[in-house]
mmCIF file as Biopython writes it, N, C-alpha, C and O atoms, coordinates in Angstrom:
data_model
#
loop_
_atom_site.group_PDB
_atom_site.id
_atom_site.type_symbol
_atom_site.label_atom_id
_atom_site.label_alt_id
_atom_site.label_comp_id
_atom_site.label_asym_id
_atom_site.label_entity_id
_atom_site.label_seq_id
_atom_site.pdbx_PDB_ins_code
_atom_site.Cartn_x
_atom_site.Cartn_y
_atom_site.Cartn_z
_atom_site.occupancy
_atom_site.B_iso_or_equiv
_atom_site.auth_seq_id
_atom_site.auth_asym_id
_atom_site.pdbx_PDB_model_num
ATOM 1   N N  . MET A ? 1  ? -108.092 107.815 137.818 1.0 0.0 1  A 1 
ATOM 2   C CA . MET A ? 1  ? -108.188 107.196 138.826 1.0 0.0 1  A 1 
ATOM 3   C C  . MET A ? 1  ? -108.967 106.028 139.058 1.0 0.0 1  A 1 
ATOM 4   O O  . MET A ? 1  ? -110.188 106.055 138.897 1.0 0.0 1  A 1 
ATOM 5   N N  . LYS A ? 2  ? -108.358 105.001 139.424 1.0 0.0 2  A 1 
ATOM 6   C CA . LYS A ? 2  ? -109.382 103.626 139.730 1.0 0.0 2  A 1 
ATOM 7   C C  . LYS A ? 2  ? -110.247 103.739 140.882 1.0 0.0 2  A 1 
ATOM 8   O O  . LYS A ? 2  ? -110.089 104.329 141.951 1.0 0.0 2  A 1 
ATOM 9   N N  . GLY A ? 3  ? -111.168 103.061 140.439 1.0 0.0 3  A 1 
ATOM 10  C CA . GLY A ? 3  ? -112.034 102.672 141.810 1.0 0.0 3  A 1 
ATOM 11  C C  . GLY A ? 3  ? -111.527 101.749 142.401 1.0 0.0 3  A 1 
ATOM 12  O O  . GLY A ? 3  ? -110.648 101.049 141.897 1.0 0.0 3  A 1 
ATOM 13  N N  . ASP A ? 4  ? -112.129 101.538 143.918 1.0 0.0 4  A 1 
ATOM 14  C CA . ASP A ? 4  ? -111.665 100.271 144.533 1.0 0.0 4  A 1 
ATOM 15  C C  . ASP A ? 4  ? -112.908 98.999  144.522 1.0 0.0 4  A 1 
ATOM 16  O O  . ASP A ? 4  ? -114.122 99.131  144.681 1.0 0.0 4  A 1 
ATOM 17  N N  . ILE A ? 5  ? -112.211 97.917  144.306 1.0 0.0 5  A 1 
ATOM 18  C CA . ILE A ? 5  ? -112.807 96.976  144.493 1.0 0.0 5  A 1 
ATOM 19  C C  . ILE A ? 5  ? -112.561 95.720  145.403 1.0 0.0 5  A 1 
ATOM 20  O O  . ILE A ? 5  ? -111.468 95.179  145.236 1.0 0.0 5  A 1 
ATOM 21  N N  . ILE A ? 6  ? -113.474 95.120  146.423 1.0 0.0 6  A 1 
ATOM 22  C CA . ILE A ? 6  ? -113.013 94.307  147.375 1.0 0.0 6  A 1 
ATOM 23  C C  . ILE A ? 6  ? -113.625 92.894  147.006 1.0 0.0 6  A 1 
ATOM 24  O O  . ILE A ? 6  ? -114.842 92.710  146.973 1.0 0.0 6  A 1 
ATOM 25  N N  . LEU A ? 7  ? -112.674 91.891  146.726 1.0 0.0 7  A 1 
ATOM 26  C CA . LEU A ? 7  ? -113.049 90.853  146.445 1.0 0.0 7  A 1 
ATOM 27  C C  . LEU A ? 7  ? -113.387 89.761  147.686 1.0 0.0 7  A 1 
ATOM 28  O O  . LEU A ? 7  ? -112.404 89.444  148.357 1.0 0.0 7  A 1 
ATOM 29  N N  . LEU A ? 8  ? -114.657 89.165  148.053 1.0 0.0 8  A 1 
ATOM 30  C CA . LEU A ? 8  ? -114.983 88.551  149.049 1.0 0.0 8  A 1 
ATOM 31  C C  . LEU A ? 8  ? -115.065 86.940  148.584 1.0 0.0 8  A 1 
ATOM 32  O O  . LEU A ? 8  ? -115.884 86.540  147.757 1.0 0.0 8  A 1 
ATOM 33  N N  . HIS A ? 9  ? -114.249 86.228  149.138 1.0 0.0 9  A 1 
ATOM 34  C CA . HIS A ? 9  ? -114.147 84.816  149.100 1.0 0.0 9  A 1 
ATOM 35  C C  . HIS A ? 9  ? -115.577 84.003  149.957 1.0 0.0 9  A 1 
ATOM 36  O O  . HIS A ? 9  ? -116.228 84.723  150.713 1.0 0.0 9  A 1 
ATOM 37  N N  . GLY A ? 10 ? -115.866 82.994  149.845 1.0 0.0 10 A 1 
ATOM 38  C CA . GLY A ? 10 ? -116.956 82.197  150.213 1.0 0.0 10 A 1 
ATOM 39  C C  . GLY A ? 10 ? -116.576 81.359  151.193 1.0 0.0 10 A 1 
ATOM 40  O O  . GLY A ? 10 ? -115.405 81.235  151.551 1.0 0.0 10 A 1 
ATOM 41  N N  . ALA A ? 11 ? -117.614 80.694  151.713 1.0 0.0 11 A 1 
ATOM 42  C CA . ALA A ? 11 ? -117.402 79.950  152.889 1.0 0.0 11 A 1 
ATOM 43  C C  . ALA A ? 11 ? -116.230 78.948  152.776 1.0 0.0 11 A 1 
ATOM 44  O O  . ALA A ? 11 ? -116.214 78.464  151.644 1.0 0.0 11 A 1 
ATOM 45  N N  . LEU A ? 12 ? -115.320 78.510  153.509 1.0 0.0 12 A 1 
ATOM 46  C CA . LEU A ? 12 ? -114.059 77.602  153.663 1.0 0.0 12 A 1 
ATOM 47  C C  . LEU A ? 12 ? -113.089 78.042  152.207 1.0 0.0 12 A 1 
ATOM 48  O O  . LEU A ? 12 ? -112.287 77.338  151.593 1.0 0.0 12 A 1 
ATOM 49  N N  . GLY A ? 13 ? -113.518 79.485  151.948 1.0 0.0 13 A 1 
ATOM 50  C CA . GLY A ? 13 ? -112.368 79.692  151.039 1.0 0.0 13 A 1 
ATOM 51  C C  . GLY A ? 13 ? -111.400 80.605  151.302 1.0 0.0 13 A 1 
ATOM 52  O O  . GLY A ? 13 ? -111.491 80.967  152.475 1.0 0.0 13 A 1 
ATOM 53  N N  . SER A ? 14 ? -110.399 81.201  150.645 1.0 0.0 14 A 1 
ATOM 54  C CA . SER A ? 14 ? -109.584 82.215  151.046 1.0 0.0 14 A 1 
ATOM 55  C C  . SER A ? 14 ? -109.494 83.296  149.940 1.0 0.0 14 A 1 
ATOM 56  O O  . SER A ? 14 ? -110.340 83.464  149.063 1.0 0.0 14 A 1 
ATOM 57  N N  . LYS A ? 15 ? -108.614 83.843  150.065 1.0 0.0 15 A 1 
ATOM 58  C CA . LYS A ? 15 ? -108.214 85.364  149.038 1.0 0.0 15 A 1 
ATOM 59  C C  . LYS A ? 15 ? -107.270 84.693  148.003 1.0 0.0 15 A 1 
ATOM 60  O O  . LYS A ? 15 ? -106.991 85.271  146.952 1.0 0.0 15 A 1 
ATOM 61  N N  . GLU A ? 16 ? -106.721 83.314  148.354 1.0 0.0 16 A 1 
ATOM 62  C CA . GLU A ? 16 ? -106.058 83.097  147.128 1.0 0.0 16 A 1 
ATOM 63  C C  . GLU A ? 16 ? -107.022 82.518  146.009 1.0 0.0 16 A 1 
ATOM 64  O O  . GLU A ? 16 ? -106.535 82.184  144.930 1.0 0.0 16 A 1 
ATOM 65  N N  . GLN A ? 17 ? -108.167 82.413  146.211 1.0 0.0 17 A 1 
ATOM 66  C CA . GLN A ? 17 ? -109.299 82.073  145.034 1.0 0.0 17 A 1 
ATOM 67  C C  . GLN A ? 17 ? -109.068 82.920  144.066 1.0 0.0 17 A 1 
ATOM 68  O O  . GLN A ? 17 ? -109.187 82.515  142.909 1.0 0.0 17 A 1 
ATOM 69  N N  . PHE A ? 18 ? -108.715 84.180  144.304 1.0 0.0 18 A 1 
ATOM 70  C CA . PHE A ? 18 ? -109.201 85.235  143.436 1.0 0.0 18 A 1 
ATOM 71  C C  . PHE A ? 18 ? -108.119 85.824  142.869 1.0 0.0 18 A 1 
ATOM 72  O O  . PHE A ? 18 ? -108.282 86.884  142.266 1.0 0.0 18 A 1 
ATOM 73  N N  . SER A ? 19 ? -106.586 85.121  142.985 1.0 0.0 19 A 1 
ATOM 74  C CA . SER A ? 19 ? -105.373 85.674  142.447 1.0 0.0 19 A 1 
ATOM 75  C C  . SER A ? 19 ? -105.769 85.787  140.715 1.0 0.0 19 A 1 
ATOM 76  O O  . SER A ? 19 ? -105.221 86.802  140.285 1.0 0.0 19 A 1 
ATOM 77  N N  . GLU A ? 20 ? -106.418 85.180  139.789 1.0 0.0 20 A 1 
ATOM 78  C CA . GLU A ? 20 ? -106.504 85.471  138.480 1.0 0.0 20 A 1 
ATOM 79  C C  . GLU A ? 20 ? -107.578 86.783  138.172 1.0 0.0 20 A 1 
ATOM 80  O O  . GLU A ? 20 ? -107.450 87.677  137.335 1.0 0.0 20 A 1 
ATOM 81  N N  . LEU A ? 21 ? -108.695 86.555  139.176 1.0 0.0 21 A 1 
ATOM 82  C CA . LEU A ? 21 ? -109.653 87.364  138.823 1.0 0.0 21 A 1 
ATOM 83  C C  . LEU A ? 21 ? -109.242 88.884  139.053 1.0 0.0 21 A 1 
ATOM 84  O O  . LEU A ? 21 ? -109.572 89.869  138.394 1.0 0.0 21 A 1 
ATOM 85  N N  . LYS A ? 22 ? -108.284 88.776  140.378 1.0 0.0 22 A 1 
ATOM 86  C CA . LYS A ? 22 ? -107.181 90.023  140.611 1.0 0.0 22 A 1 
ATOM 87  C C  . LYS A ? 22 ? -106.464 90.609  139.379 1.0 0.0 22 A 1 
ATOM 88  O O  . LYS A ? 22 ? -106.615 91.777  139.019 1.0 0.0 22 A 1 
ATOM 89  N N  . ASN A ? 23 ? -105.687 89.728  138.772 1.0 0.0 23 A 1 
ATOM 90  C CA . ASN A ? 23 ? -104.799 90.368  137.890 1.0 0.0 23 A 1 
ATOM 91  C C  . ASN A ? 23 ? -105.874 90.654  136.488 1.0 0.0 23 A 1 
ATOM 92  O O  . ASN A ? 23 ? -105.647 91.322  135.479 1.0 0.0 23 A 1 
ATOM 93  N N  . ARG A ? 24 ? -106.706 90.122  136.750 1.0 0.0 24 A 1 
ATOM 94  C CA . ARG A ? 24 ? -107.763 90.948  135.472 1.0 0.0 24 A 1 
ATOM 95  C C  . ARG A ? 24 ? -108.526 92.007  135.712 1.0 0.0 24 A 1 
ATOM 96  O O  . ARG A ? 24 ? -108.913 92.713  134.780 1.0 0.0 24 A 1 
ATOM 97  N N  . PHE A ? 25 ? -108.883 92.290  137.134 1.0 0.0 25 A 1 
ATOM 98  C CA . PHE A ? 25 ? -109.612 93.552  137.358 1.0 0.0 25 A 1 
ATOM 99  C C  . PHE A ? 25 ? -108.659 94.495  137.622 1.0 0.0 25 A 1 
ATOM 100 O O  . PHE A ? 25 ? -109.110 95.634  137.739 1.0 0.0 25 A 1 
ATOM 101 N N  . SER A ? 26 ? -107.016 94.317  137.801 1.0 0.0 26 A 1 
ATOM 102 C CA . SER A ? 26 ? -106.341 95.274  138.189 1.0 0.0 26 A 1 
ATOM 103 C C  . SER A ? 26 ? -105.979 96.514  137.000 1.0 0.0 26 A 1 
ATOM 104 O O  . SER A ? 26 ? -105.275 97.507  137.188 1.0 0.0 26 A 1 
ATOM 105 N N  . ASN A ? 27 ? -106.584 96.178  135.928 1.0 0.0 27 A 1 
ATOM 106 C CA . ASN A ? 27 ? -106.306 97.451  134.854 1.0 0.0 27 A 1 
ATOM 107 C C  . ASN A ? 27 ? -107.321 98.473  135.257 1.0 0.0 27 A 1 
ATOM 108 O O  . ASN A ? 27 ? -107.103 99.680  135.160 1.0 0.0 27 A 1 
ATOM 109 N N  . LYS A ? 28 ? -108.352 98.001  135.677 1.0 0.0 28 A 1 
ATOM 110 C CA . LYS A ? 28 ? -109.690 98.892  135.934 1.0 0.0 28 A 1 
ATOM 111 C C  . LYS A ? 28 ? -110.278 99.334  137.303 1.0 0.0 28 A 1 
ATOM 112 O O  . LYS A ? 28 ? -111.305 99.940  137.607 1.0 0.0 28 A 1 
ATOM 113 N N  . PHE A ? 29 ? -109.127 98.747  138.105 1.0 0.0 29 A 1 
ATOM 114 C CA . PHE A ? 29 ? -109.803 98.804  139.605 1.0 0.0 29 A 1 
ATOM 115 C C  . PHE A ? 29 ? -108.191 98.379  140.659 1.0 0.0 29 A 1 
ATOM 116 O O  . PHE A ? 29 ? -107.306 97.559  140.419 1.0 0.0 29 A 1 
ATOM 117 N N  . GLU A ? 30 ? -108.350 99.277  141.750 1.0 0.0 30 A 1 
ATOM 118 C CA . GLU A ? 30 ? -107.482 99.097  142.823 1.0 0.0 30 A 1 
ATOM 119 C C  . GLU A ? 30 ? -108.131 98.100  143.274 1.0 0.0 30 A 1 
ATOM 120 O O  . GLU A ? 30 ? -109.247 98.360  143.723 1.0 0.0 30 A 1 
ATOM 121 N N  . VAL A ? 31 ? -107.647 96.604  143.308 1.0 0.0 31 A 1 
ATOM 122 C CA . VAL A ? 31 ? -107.889 95.259  144.101 1.0 0.0 31 A 1 
ATOM 123 C C  . VAL A ? 31 ? -107.771 94.945  145.266 1.0 0.0 31 A 1 
ATOM 124 O O  . VAL A ? 31 ? -106.579 94.804  145.541 1.0 0.0 31 A 1 
ATOM 125 N N  . HIS A ? 32 ? -108.506 94.741  146.200 1.0 0.0 32 A 1 
ATOM 126 C CA . HIS A ? 32 ? -108.324 94.593  147.438 1.0 0.0 32 A 1 
ATOM 127 C C  . HIS A ? 32 ? -108.835 93.169  147.721 1.0 0.0 32 A 1 
ATOM 128 O O  . HIS A ? 32 ? -109.936 92.913  147.233 1.0 0.0 32 A 1 
ATOM 129 N N  . ASN A ? 33 ? -108.272 92.275  148.370 1.0 0.0 33 A 1 
ATOM 130 C CA . ASN A ? 33 ? -108.878 91.211  148.919 1.0 0.0 33 A 1 
ATOM 131 C C  . ASN A ? 33 ? -108.140 90.540  150.383 1.0 0.0 33 A 1 
ATOM 132 O O  . ASN A ? 33 ? -106.917 90.634  150.482 1.0 0.0 33 A 1 
ATOM 133 N N  . PHE A ? 34 ? -108.813 89.969  151.328 1.0 0.0 34 A 1 
ATOM 134 C CA . PHE A ? 34 ? -108.284 89.560  152.362 1.0 0.0 34 A 1 
ATOM 135 C C  . PHE A ? 34 ? -109.066 88.080  152.870 1.0 0.0 34 A 1 
ATOM 136 O O  . PHE A ? 34 ? -110.020 87.553  152.297 1.0 0.0 34 A 1 
ATOM 137 N N  . ASN A ? 35 ? -108.424 87.624  154.010 1.0 0.0 35 A 1 
ATOM 138 C CA . ASN A ? 35 ? -109.146 86.369  154.454 1.0 0.0 35 A 1 
ATOM 139 C C  . ASN A ? 35 ? -110.232 87.206  155.793 1.0 0.0 35 A 1 
ATOM 140 O O  . ASN A ? 35 ? -109.902 88.154  156.504 1.0 0.0 35 A 1 
ATOM 141 N N  . PHE A ? 36 ? -111.627 86.419  155.782 1.0 0.0 36 A 1 
ATOM 142 C CA . PHE A ? 36 ? -112.347 86.707  156.692 1.0 0.0 36 A 1 
ATOM 143 C C  . PHE A ? 36 ? -111.489 85.808  157.984 1.0 0.0 36 A 1 
ATOM 144 O O  . PHE A ? 36 ? -110.440 85.194  157.789 1.0 0.0 36 A 1 
ATOM 145 N N  . GLU A ? 37 ? -112.114 85.891  159.141 1.0 0.0 37 A 1 
ATOM 146 C CA . GLU A ? 37 ? -111.296 85.286  160.175 1.0 0.0 37 A 1 
ATOM 147 C C  . GLU A ? 37 ? -111.816 83.642  160.390 1.0 0.0 37 A 1 
ATOM 148 O O  . GLU A ? 37 ? -112.960 83.198  160.304 1.0 0.0 37 A 1 
ATOM 149 N N  . GLY A ? 38 ? -110.925 83.144  160.605 1.0 0.0 38 A 1 
ATOM 150 C CA . GLY A ? 38 ? -111.003 81.597  160.431 1.0 0.0 38 A 1 
ATOM 151 C C  . GLY A ? 38 ? -111.023 80.866  159.195 1.0 0.0 38 A 1 
ATOM 152 O O  . GLY A ? 38 ? -111.357 79.714  158.918 1.0 0.0 38 A 1 
ATOM 153 N N  . HIS A ? 39 ? -110.497 82.010  158.395 1.0 0.0 39 A 1 
ATOM 154 C CA . HIS A ? 39 ? -110.329 81.387  156.940 1.0 0.0 39 A 1 
ATOM 155 C C  . HIS A ? 39 ? -109.092 81.696  156.318 1.0 0.0 39 A 1 
ATOM 156 O O  . HIS A ? 39 ? -108.825 82.896  156.384 1.0 0.0 39 A 1 
ATOM 157 N N  . GLY A ? 40 ? -108.013 80.793  155.569 1.0 0.0 40 A 1 
ATOM 158 C CA . GLY A ? 40 ? -107.112 81.193  154.882 1.0 0.0 40 A 1 
ATOM 159 C C  . GLY A ? 40 ? -105.735 81.261  155.675 1.0 0.0 40 A 1 
ATOM 160 O O  . GLY A ? 40 ? -104.713 81.673  155.127 1.0 0.0 40 A 1 
ATOM 161 N N  . GLY A ? 41 ? -105.770 80.793  157.120 1.0 0.0 41 A 1 
ATOM 162 C CA . GLY A ? 41 ? -104.627 81.011  157.836 1.0 0.0 41 A 1 
ATOM 163 C C  . GLY A ? 41 ? -105.028 81.778  158.953 1.0 0.0 41 A 1 
ATOM 164 O O  . GLY A ? 41 ? -104.567 81.543  160.070 1.0 0.0 41 A 1 
ATOM 165 N N  . ARG A ? 42 ? -105.983 82.825  158.707 1.0 0.0 42 A 1 
ATOM 166 C CA . ARG A ? 42 ? -106.462 83.687  159.626 1.0 0.0 42 A 1 
ATOM 167 C C  . ARG A ? 42 ? -106.614 83.241  160.814 1.0 0.0 42 A 1 
ATOM 168 O O  . ARG A ? 42 ? -107.321 82.261  160.580 1.0 0.0 42 A 1 
ATOM 169 N N  . PRO A ? 43 ? -106.426 83.257  162.153 1.0 0.0 43 A 1 
ATOM 170 C CA . PRO A ? 43 ? -107.017 82.621  163.112 1.0 0.0 43 A 1 
ATOM 171 C C  . PRO A ? 43 ? -108.238 83.525  163.548 1.0 0.0 43 A 1 
ATOM 172 O O  . PRO A ? 43 ? -108.420 84.662  163.114 1.0 0.0 43 A 1 
ATOM 173 N N  . SER A ? 44 ? -109.100 82.843  164.513 1.0 0.0 44 A 1 
ATOM 174 C CA . SER A ? 44 ? -110.319 83.393  165.019 1.0 0.0 44 A 1 
ATOM 175 C C  . SER A ? 44 ? -110.524 82.862  166.476 1.0 0.0 44 A 1 
ATOM 176 O O  . SER A ? 44 ? -110.155 81.709  166.703 1.0 0.0 44 A 1 
ATOM 177 N N  . LYS A ? 45 ? -110.939 83.415  167.227 1.0 0.0 45 A 1 
ATOM 178 C CA . LYS A ? 45 ? -111.277 82.876  168.554 1.0 0.0 45 A 1 
ATOM 179 C C  . LYS A ? 45 ? -112.971 83.036  168.592 1.0 0.0 45 A 1 
ATOM 180 O O  . LYS A ? 45 ? -113.605 82.499  169.500 1.0 0.0 45 A 1 
ATOM 181 N N  . ASN A ? 46 ? -113.488 83.638  167.776 1.0 0.0 46 A 1 
ATOM 182 C CA . ASN A ? 46 ? -115.171 83.761  167.710 1.0 0.0 46 A 1 
ATOM 183 C C  . ASN A ? 46 ? -115.621 82.836  166.463 1.0 0.0 46 A 1 
ATOM 184 O O  . ASN A ? 46 ? -115.030 82.367  165.490 1.0 0.0 46 A 1 
ATOM 185 N N  . ASP A ? 47 ? -116.983 82.796  166.965 1.0 0.0 47 A 1 
ATOM 186 C CA . ASP A ? 47 ? -118.008 81.537  166.751 1.0 0.0 47 A 1 
ATOM 187 C C  . ASP A ? 47 ? -118.306 82.427  164.860 1.0 0.0 47 A 1 
ATOM 188 O O  . ASP A ? 47 ? -118.670 83.598  164.746 1.0 0.0 47 A 1 
ATOM 189 N N  . PHE A ? 48 ? -118.095 81.715  163.949 1.0 0.0 48 A 1 
ATOM 190 C CA . PHE A ? 48 ? -118.713 82.260  162.595 1.0 0.0 48 A 1 
ATOM 191 C C  . PHE A ? 48 ? -119.904 83.040  162.720 1.0 0.0 48 A 1 
ATOM 192 O O  . PHE A ? 48 ? -120.718 82.555  163.505 1.0 0.0 48 A 1 
ATOM 193 N N  . SER A ? 49 ? -120.207 84.010  162.222 1.0 0.0 49 A 1 
ATOM 194 C CA . SER A ? 49 ? -121.406 84.346  161.853 1.0 0.0 49 A 1 
ATOM 195 C C  . SER A ? 49 ? -121.417 85.545  160.724 1.0 0.0 49 A 1 
ATOM 196 O O  . SER A ? 49 ? -120.383 85.770  160.095 1.0 0.0 49 A 1 
ATOM 197 N N  . ILE A ? 50 ? -122.636 86.323  160.479 1.0 0.0 50 A 1 
ATOM 198 C CA . ILE A ? 50 ? -122.679 87.248  159.266 1.0 0.0 50 A 1 
ATOM 199 C C  . ILE A ? 50 ? -122.354 88.508  159.934 1.0 0.0 50 A 1 
ATOM 200 O O  . ILE A ? 50 ? -122.086 89.494  159.248 1.0 0.0 50 A 1 
ATOM 201 N N  . ASP A ? 51 ? -122.353 88.569  161.312 1.0 0.0 51 A 1 
ATOM 202 C CA . ASP A ? 51 ? -121.988 89.950  161.993 1.0 0.0 51 A 1 
ATOM 203 C C  . ASP A ? 51 ? -120.446 90.072  162.220 1.0 0.0 51 A 1 
ATOM 204 O O  . ASP A ? 51 ? -119.832 91.139  162.215 1.0 0.0 51 A 1 
ATOM 205 N N  . LEU A ? 52 ? -119.910 88.851  162.417 1.0 0.0 52 A 1 
ATOM 206 C CA . LEU A ? 52 ? -118.692 88.651  162.589 1.0 0.0 52 A 1 
ATOM 207 C C  . LEU A ? 52 ? -117.654 89.323  161.243 1.0 0.0 52 A 1 
ATOM 208 O O  . LEU A ? 52 ? -116.765 90.172  161.291 1.0 0.0 52 A 1 
ATOM 209 N N  . PHE A ? 53 ? -118.229 88.510  160.052 1.0 0.0 53 A 1 
ATOM 210 C CA . PHE A ? 53 ? -117.637 88.881  159.074 1.0 0.0 53 A 1 
ATOM 211 C C  . PHE A ? 53 ? -117.842 90.115  158.215 1.0 0.0 53 A 1 
ATOM 212 O O  . PHE A ? 53 ? -116.978 90.440  157.401 1.0 0.0 53 A 1 
ATOM 213 N N  . ALA A ? 54 ? -118.998 90.835  158.376 1.0 0.0 54 A 1 
ATOM 214 C CA . ALA A ? 54 ? -119.463 92.347  158.335 1.0 0.0 54 A 1 
ATOM 215 C C  . ALA A ? 54 ? -118.569 93.058  159.276 1.0 0.0 54 A 1 
ATOM 216 O O  . ALA A ? 54 ? -118.083 94.147  158.970 1.0 0.0 54 A 1 
ATOM 217 N N  . GLU A ? 55 ? -118.355 92.536  160.302 1.0 0.0 55 A 1 
ATOM 218 C CA . GLU A ? 55 ? -117.194 93.644  161.164 1.0 0.0 55 A 1 
ATOM 219 C C  . GLU A ? 55 ? -115.627 93.481  160.682 1.0 0.0 55 A 1 
ATOM 220 O O  . GLU A ? 55 ? -114.672 94.227  160.900 1.0 0.0 55 A 1 
ATOM 221 N N  . ASN A ? 56 ? -115.700 92.201  159.924 1.0 0.0 56 A 1 
ATOM 222 C CA . ASN A ? 56 ? -113.786 92.213  159.386 1.0 0.0 56 A 1 
ATOM 223 C C  . ASN A ? 56 ? -114.428 93.039  158.130 1.0 0.0 56 A 1 
ATOM 224 O O  . ASN A ? 56 ? -114.371 94.159  158.636 1.0 0.0 56 A 1 
ATOM 225 N N  . ILE A ? 57 ? -114.892 93.212  157.081 1.0 0.0 57 A 1 
ATOM 226 C CA . ILE A ? 57 ? -115.242 93.989  155.934 1.0 0.0 57 A 1 
ATOM 227 C C  . ILE A ? 57 ? -115.138 95.039  156.536 1.0 0.0 57 A 1 
ATOM 228 O O  . ILE A ? 57 ? -114.063 95.556  156.235 1.0 0.0 57 A 1 
ATOM 229 N N  . ALA A ? 58 ? -115.935 95.888  157.537 1.0 0.0 58 A 1 
ATOM 230 C CA . ALA A ? 58 ? -115.928 97.543  158.076 1.0 0.0 58 A 1 
ATOM 231 C C  . ALA A ? 58 ? -114.438 97.611  158.458 1.0 0.0 58 A 1 
ATOM 232 O O  . ALA A ? 58 ? -113.919 98.662  158.082 1.0 0.0 58 A 1 
ATOM 233 N N  . ASP A ? 59 ? -113.660 96.817  159.069 1.0 0.0 59 A 1 
ATOM 234 C CA . ASP A ? 59 ? -112.403 97.348  159.694 1.0 0.0 59 A 1 
ATOM 235 C C  . ASP A ? 59 ? -111.413 96.944  158.576 1.0 0.0 59 A 1 
ATOM 236 O O  . ASP A ? 59 ? -110.232 97.153  158.854 1.0 0.0 59 A 1 
ATOM 237 N N  . PHE A ? 60 ? -111.606 96.546  157.681 1.0 0.0 60 A 1 
ATOM 238 C CA . PHE A ? 60 ? -110.510 96.065  156.487 1.0 0.0 60 A 1 
ATOM 239 C C  . PHE A ? 60 ? -110.727 97.659  155.627 1.0 0.0 60 A 1 
ATOM 240 O O  . PHE A ? 60 ? -109.789 98.318  155.179 1.0 0.0 60 A 1 
ATOM 241 N N  . ILE A ? 61 ? -111.948 97.982  155.560 1.0 0.0 61 A 1 
ATOM 242 C CA . ILE A ? 61 ? -112.423 99.131  154.803 1.0 0.0 61 A 1 
ATOM 243 C C  . ILE A ? 61 ? -111.674 100.653 155.623 1.0 0.0 61 A 1 
ATOM 244 O O  . ILE A ? 61 ? -111.071 101.560 155.049 1.0 0.0 61 A 1 
ATOM 245 N N  . SER A ? 62 ? -111.950 100.529 157.025 1.0 0.0 62 A 1 
ATOM 246 C CA . SER A ? 62 ? -111.207 101.518 157.783 1.0 0.0 62 A 1 
ATOM 247 C C  . SER A ? 62 ? -109.910 101.481 157.817 1.0 0.0 62 A 1 
ATOM 248 O O  . SER A ? 62 ? -109.204 102.459 157.575 1.0 0.0 62 A 1 
ATOM 249 N N  . GLU A ? 63 ? -109.448 100.239 158.148 1.0 0.0 63 A 1 
ATOM 250 C CA . GLU A ? 63 ? -107.909 100.619 157.956 1.0 0.0 63 A 1 
ATOM 251 C C  . GLU A ? 63 ? -107.088 100.760 156.948 1.0 0.0 63 A 1 
ATOM 252 O O  . GLU A ? 63 ? -105.945 101.192 157.097 1.0 0.0 63 A 1 
ATOM 253 N N  . ASN A ? 64 ? -107.582 100.411 155.822 1.0 0.0 64 A 1 
ATOM 254 C CA . ASN A ? 64 ? -107.154 100.742 154.607 1.0 0.0 64 A 1 
ATOM 255 C C  . ASN A ? 64 ? -107.573 102.011 153.856 1.0 0.0 64 A 1 
ATOM 256 O O  . ASN A ? 64 ? -107.285 102.284 152.690 1.0 0.0 64 A 1 
ATOM 257 N N  . LYS A ? 65 ? -108.196 102.639 154.591 1.0 0.0 65 A 1 
ATOM 258 C CA . LYS A ? 65 ? -109.008 103.981 154.192 1.0 0.0 65 A 1 
ATOM 259 C C  . LYS A ? 65 ? -109.392 104.102 152.672 1.0 0.0 65 A 1 
ATOM 260 O O  . LYS A ? 65 ? -109.097 104.922 151.802 1.0 0.0 65 A 1 
ATOM 261 N N  . ILE A ? 66 ? -110.142 103.000 152.688 1.0 0.0 66 A 1 
ATOM 262 C CA . ILE A ? 66 ? -110.948 102.644 151.296 1.0 0.0 66 A 1 
ATOM 263 C C  . ILE A ? 66 ? -112.627 103.585 151.263 1.0 0.0 66 A 1 
ATOM 264 O O  . ILE A ? 66 ? -113.385 103.481 152.226 1.0 0.0 66 A 1 
ATOM 265 N N  . SER A ? 67 ? -112.933 104.304 150.246 1.0 0.0 67 A 1 
ATOM 266 C CA . SER A ? 67 ? -113.813 105.001 150.458 1.0 0.0 67 A 1 
ATOM 267 C C  . SER A ? 67 ? -114.619 104.611 149.006 1.0 0.0 67 A 1 
ATOM 268 O O  . SER A ? 67 ? -114.192 104.857 147.878 1.0 0.0 67 A 1 
ATOM 269 N N  . SER A ? 68 ? -116.167 103.796 149.418 1.0 0.0 68 A 1 
ATOM 270 C CA . SER A ? 68 ? -116.883 103.628 148.172 1.0 0.0 68 A 1 
ATOM 271 C C  . SER A ? 68 ? -116.682 102.568 147.432 1.0 0.0 68 A 1 
ATOM 272 O O  . SER A ? 68 ? -117.067 102.477 146.267 1.0 0.0 68 A 1 
ATOM 273 N N  . PRO A ? 69 ? -116.066 101.691 148.051 1.0 0.0 69 A 1 
ATOM 274 C CA . PRO A ? 69 ? -115.835 100.506 147.236 1.0 0.0 69 A 1 
ATOM 275 C C  . PRO A ? 69 ? -116.831 99.945  146.381 1.0 0.0 69 A 1 
ATOM 276 O O  . PRO A ? 69 ? -117.997 100.255 146.627 1.0 0.0 69 A 1 
ATOM 277 N N  . HIS A ? 70 ? -116.593 99.159  145.399 1.0 0.0 70 A 1 
ATOM 278 C CA . HIS A ? 70 ? -117.508 98.084  144.815 1.0 0.0 70 A 1 
ATOM 279 C C  . HIS A ? 70 ? -117.119 96.796  145.761 1.0 0.0 70 A 1 
ATOM 280 O O  . HIS A ? 70 ? -115.961 96.586  146.120 1.0 0.0 70 A 1 
ATOM 281 N N  . ILE A ? 71 ? -117.920 96.194  146.019 1.0 0.0 71 A 1 
ATOM 282 C CA . ILE A ? 71 ? -117.865 94.684  146.593 1.0 0.0 71 A 1 
ATOM 283 C C  . ILE A ? 71 ? -118.377 93.536  145.503 1.0 0.0 71 A 1 
ATOM 284 O O  . ILE A ? 71 ? -119.357 93.500  144.759 1.0 0.0 71 A 1 
ATOM 285 N N  . PHE A ? 72 ? -117.337 92.665  145.728 1.0 0.0 72 A 1 
ATOM 286 C CA . PHE A ? 72 ? -117.618 91.396  144.667 1.0 0.0 72 A 1 
ATOM 287 C C  . PHE A ? 72 ? -117.622 90.267  145.777 1.0 0.0 72 A 1 
ATOM 288 O O  . PHE A ? 72 ? -116.776 90.314  146.669 1.0 0.0 72 A 1 
ATOM 289 N N  . GLY A ? 73 ? -118.431 89.393  145.741 1.0 0.0 73 A 1 
ATOM 290 C CA . GLY A ? 73 ? -118.054 88.056  146.418 1.0 0.0 73 A 1 
ATOM 291 C C  . GLY A ? 73 ? -119.501 87.603  147.145 1.0 0.0 73 A 1 
ATOM 292 O O  . GLY A ? 73 ? -119.568 86.556  147.789 1.0 0.0 73 A 1 
#
C-alpha cells in the first residue's frame, strides 16, 4: 500500500507547478495537491495568512480522508 504525500505550492504558485514531480512520485506515493485559497484560480474572500493556509491543508486532509500524510513544499 502506498503512503500519501501532499505537494504544497509556494507563494503566487499553483498545483500545476508540480505536475512533473507528481508523475515521478506516483510510483511510491498516492500523490495529492491542491491550490491554496487565492491561488491557481481558487477564489478567496479572506486575507492571506499562514493560519488560513493551515486551515486549507487541514480541510483538504479531512475532506479526502487522508491519514498520516507526508508533506512536501
